[in-house]
N, C-alpha and C positions, 0 to 999 in steps of 0.2 A: 416782464415790464415793457420791453421793446414792442412785443406783440400788442399789448394794450394800447400803446401810443399809436401804433399803426392802425389798430381798430378805430381809435378815436379820430384819426385823420380821415379814414374811409367813411366813418359815420358823419363827420363834418361835410365831406364832399357830397354824400347822399343828401344830407340835410340842406346843403346849399341848392342842390337841384330841386329838392322838394319845396324849398322856400320859394324858388322861382315859379314853380307850378302853383303854389298857394297864393302868391302875390298876383299872378296873372288871373287866377279864378276870382280872387277877392276884388281886384280892380275892375274886372269885366262885369261881375255881378253888381257892384256898386255904381260904377260909372255908366255902363251900357244898359244894365238891367234895372237900375233904380232900386235895388234891394238894400234894405237896412244894413249898415255895416256889421252889426253883430250877427245877423243871420248869414250874411255873406262870409263872415269870418268862420263860422261853424262849417258851412259848406266847403270852404277852401281847406279847412283843417282836415275834414274827412277825406277829401280827394287826395290831398298831398300825403296823408298817412297811409292810404291804401298803396300808393306808389312806393312810399318809404318802407312799408312792411316787406314787400318783395325784393326791393333793392338791398335793404339792410340784411335780409336773410341770406341772399346769395353772395353779395359783395362784401359787406362789412364783417359778418360773423361766420360766413361760409357754412351756414346751417343747411343740412340736407333735409329734404322733406318739408320745404317751406310752405307747402299748401296744407299744412296741418291745421285743422279747424280750432284745436285748442290753442295753438300758437297764435292764430289770428285773434282769437278771443282775448288772450293775455295781452297782445300788442294793443288791441283797441281799448282794453280796460286801462292800461297804463296811459294811453293817449286821451282817454275820456277824462281821467284825473287831470292831466295837463290842460286839456281843453277847458275844463271847468275853471281851473285856476287862471288860465290865460284870458278867458272871456271876462272874468271879473276884473282882472288887471287892465285889460284893454278898455273896458268901460270907464274905469277909474282914470286912466291916462287921457282918454279922449274927452269924456264929459267933465271930469274933475280938473284936469290940467290943460285942457284945450290943445292937446297934441294931435297932429294930423293922424288919421287912422292908419295910414301906411307906415308912417314913422314909428308909431306905437307898436305896430306889428313887427318892425325891424328890431326894436328894443326887446320885445318878448322872445323873438327867435334867438337872439344872442344869449339871453338868460336861460332859455329852455334847452339849449343844445347840450351842455354838460349834464344837466339833470336828467334829460331824456336818455342820453347815452348810458348813464349808470343804471337807470330803471330798466331799460331794455336789455342791457347786458346781464343784469341780475335776475330779472323776472321773465322776460319774453324768451330769450334764446338760451339762457343757462338752464332753465327748467327743462326745456325741450332736449337739450344736449344731455343732461343728466338722465332723463328718461330713456333716451336712445342708447346710452352706454350701459344701462342696467339690464337690457334685454339680452 
């Protein structure tokens, strides 16, 4: 139980770093590049999740062989699900409730952190760990 709490804290630390990366990419694309906020959000999500995959693999879950293409596929599949849900909620918050796009992305990050942790622990890294231990 204590190890899971430590993993959640490490995951949150990585998530905070990735959130900073995502926010910087989102703001730069929107404010400097004039890109639509939804397209910029998708781009920032992809960039931050690539960073997150490697950091979570090494730091959060201490997964060996983090360059596993199946692991990357699982990670991105989980995040694609989260991206779909988050994009719809972002549009709903921004267009429907007139919340500033960066504020709405903060709300979504807070909601997605525990959901994402559980999904990656159960799907991305657990499956890879189980396969490695079965050899």
